[in-house]
C-alpha positions in Angstrom: -77.0 103.8 239.0 -74.8 106.8 239.9 -72.6 108.2 237.2 -69.7 110.7 237.7 -68.9 113.0 234.8 -65.6 114.9 234.6 -64.7 117.2 231.7 -61.6 119.3 231.1 -61.2 121.5 228.0 -57.7 120.4 226.9 -55.5 117.3 227.2 -53.0 119.4 229.2 -55.5 120.0 232.0 -56.1 117.4 234.7 -59.5 116.2 236.0 -58.0 115.2 239.3 -59.4 118.1 241.3 -62.9 117.3 239.9 -62.4 113.6 240.8 -61.4 114.6 244.3 -64.4 116.8 244.8 -66.8 114.1 243.6 -65.2 111.4 245.7 -65.3 113.6 248.8 -69.0 114.4 248.2 -69.9 110.8 247.6 -68.1 109.7 250.9 -69.9 112.5 252.8 -73.3 111.4 251.3 -72.6 107.7 251.8 -73.1 106.8 248.2 -71.0 104.8 245.7 -70.2 106.0 242.2 -71.1 103.1 239.8 -69.4 104.6 236.7 -66.8 107.2 236.1 -66.5 109.0 232.8 -63.7 111.5 232.0 -63.1 113.4 228.8 -60.8 116.2 227.4 -63.0 118.2 225.1 -64.4 121.6 224.7 -67.9 122.1 226.2 -68.9 123.9 223.0 -69.1 120.5 221.3 -72.6 119.1 221.2 -73.2 116.4 223.9 -74.0 113.8 221.3 -70.4 114.1 220.0 -69.0 113.7 223.5 -68.8 110.9 226.0 -71.5 112.8 227.9 -74.0 112.0 225.2 -73.2 108.2 225.6 -73.8 108.4 229.3 -77.1 110.3 229.0 -78.4 107.8 226.4 -77.5 104.9 228.8 -79.1 106.4 231.8 -82.5 105.3 233.0 -85.2 107.0 235.2 -83.9 107.7 238.8 -80.3 107.3 237.7 -78.1 110.1 239.0 -75.4 112.1 237.1 -72.9 113.9 239.4 -70.4 116.6 238.2 -68.6 119.4 240.0 -70.5 122.3 238.4 -73.2 122.9 235.8 -70.7 124.4 233.3 -69.1 120.9 232.9 -72.2 119.9 230.9 -71.8 122.6 228.3 -70.5 126.1 227.5 -73.7 127.9 226.7 -77.1 128.4 228.2 -79.1 126.8 225.4 -77.0 123.6 225.4 -77.2 123.2 229.2 -80.9 123.9 229.2 -81.4 121.3 226.5 -79.5 118.7 228.5 -81.4 119.5 231.7 -84.7 119.5 229.9 -84.1 116.1 228.4 -82.9 114.7 231.7 -85.9 116.1 233.5 -88.3 114.7 230.9 -86.7 111.2 231.3 -86.6 111.3 235.1 -82.8 111.4 235.2 -81.4 113.3 238.2 -78.4 115.6 238.1 -76.4 116.9 241.0 -73.7 119.6 240.8 -71.4 119.9 243.8 -70.2 123.5 243.7 -73.5 124.9 242.6 -75.5 122.7 245.1 -77.9 122.1 242.3 -80.3 119.1 242.1 -82.3 118.5 239.0 -85.6 116.7 239.7 -88.6 116.9 237.5 -90.1 120.0 239.1 -90.4 123.6 238.1 -88.1 124.9 240.9 -85.2 122.8 239.5 -85.8 124.1 236.0 -85.8 127.7 237.1 -82.6 127.2 239.2 -81.0 125.4 236.2 -81.8 128.3 233.9 -80.3 130.8 236.4 -77.1 128.8 236.8 -76.7 128.4 233.0 -77.4 132.1 232.4 -74.9 133.2 235.0 -72.2 130.8 233.7 -72.7 132.1 230.1 -72.5 135.8 231.3 -69.3 135.1 233.2 -67.7 133.4 230.1 -68.7 136.3 227.9 -67.2 138.8 230.4 -63.9 136.9 230.6 -63.8 136.8 226.8 -64.5 140.5 226.6 -61.8 141.3 229.2 -59.3 139.1 227.2 -60.1 140.9 224.0 -59.7 144.3 225.6 -56.4 143.4 227.2 -55.0 142.2 223.8 -56.2 145.4 222.2 -54.5 147.5 224.8 -51.2 145.5 224.3 -51.5 146.0 220.5 -52.1 149.8 221.0 -49.0 149.9 223.2 -47.0 148.4 220.4 -46.5 145.0 221.8 -46.2 142.3 219.1 -48.5 139.4 219.9 -48.0 135.8 218.9 -44.9 133.7 218.2 -41.9 136.0 217.4 -40.8 136.0 213.8 -37.5 134.3 212.8 -34.4 136.4 212.9 -32.9 137.4 209.6 -29.4 136.2 210.6 -30.9 132.7 211.3 -32.4 132.6 207.9 -29.2 133.7 206.3 -27.3 130.9 208.1 -29.8 128.3 207.0 -29.7 129.5 203.4 -25.9 129.6 203.3 -25.7 126.0 204.7 -28.5 124.5 202.5 -26.2 121.8 200.8 -24.9 120.7 204.2 -28.4 120.7 205.7 -29.7 118.5 202.8 -26.8 116.1 203.4 -27.7 115.8 207.1 -31.4 115.1 206.2 -30.4 112.5 203.6 -28.2 110.9 206.3 -31.3 110.5 208.5 -30.9 113.3 210.9 -34.2 114.8 212.2 -35.5 118.2 211.2 -35.9 119.3 214.9 -32.2 118.6 215.7 -31.0 120.4 212.6 -33.4 123.3 213.3 -32.0 123.6 216.9 -28.5 124.0 215.6 -29.6 127.1 213.6 -31.9 128.5 216.3 -35.1 128.2 214.3 -38.3 126.1 214.6 -38.6 122.9 212.7 -41.5 124.3 210.6 -39.3 127.4 209.8 -36.5 125.2 208.6 -38.9 123.2 206.3 -40.3 126.5 205.0 -36.7 127.8 204.2 -35.9 124.5 202.4 -39.1 124.7 200.3 -38.5 128.3 199.4 -35.1 127.4 198.0 -36.4 124.6 195.8 
């Protein structure tokens, strides 16, 4: 049985590019994907708490798991190595398209898997470090990070109109539509209402 596994980190991301790559590879190799599995979840979550874990438990010796790259399996070296080690011990094959990696139960596969996992983790750490440094530079330059604070004049307008706002809420009008009229976020409106109680 051949399984295709697609993982994106957030629901806003699409797995369509991964699906395209896997379909293209399968056509080129002349094979048919028997089962597709897609999930939107962080790779830091252990495989047993992901759909990936269900796939791996279902797989039998000589089954093949296809994904676009080894980092789809997990977000750190130890997790990826654990998955690869378990698959190798059970005779499950893994192929990653971008990395051109094939896991079979041999020492070369395990060494290559270790190298790919280590490289992926180093790259993630470098990206994280660069992001932290960029944010620190912006803070040092006086740039305010995060969502901007509500303007005082908006707060004053809300506080002056509290009786009318409460009437609108009692009449069934939604918080977001009222908040929009005052130029504040729905949560900010709720906070102002609570502070006045």
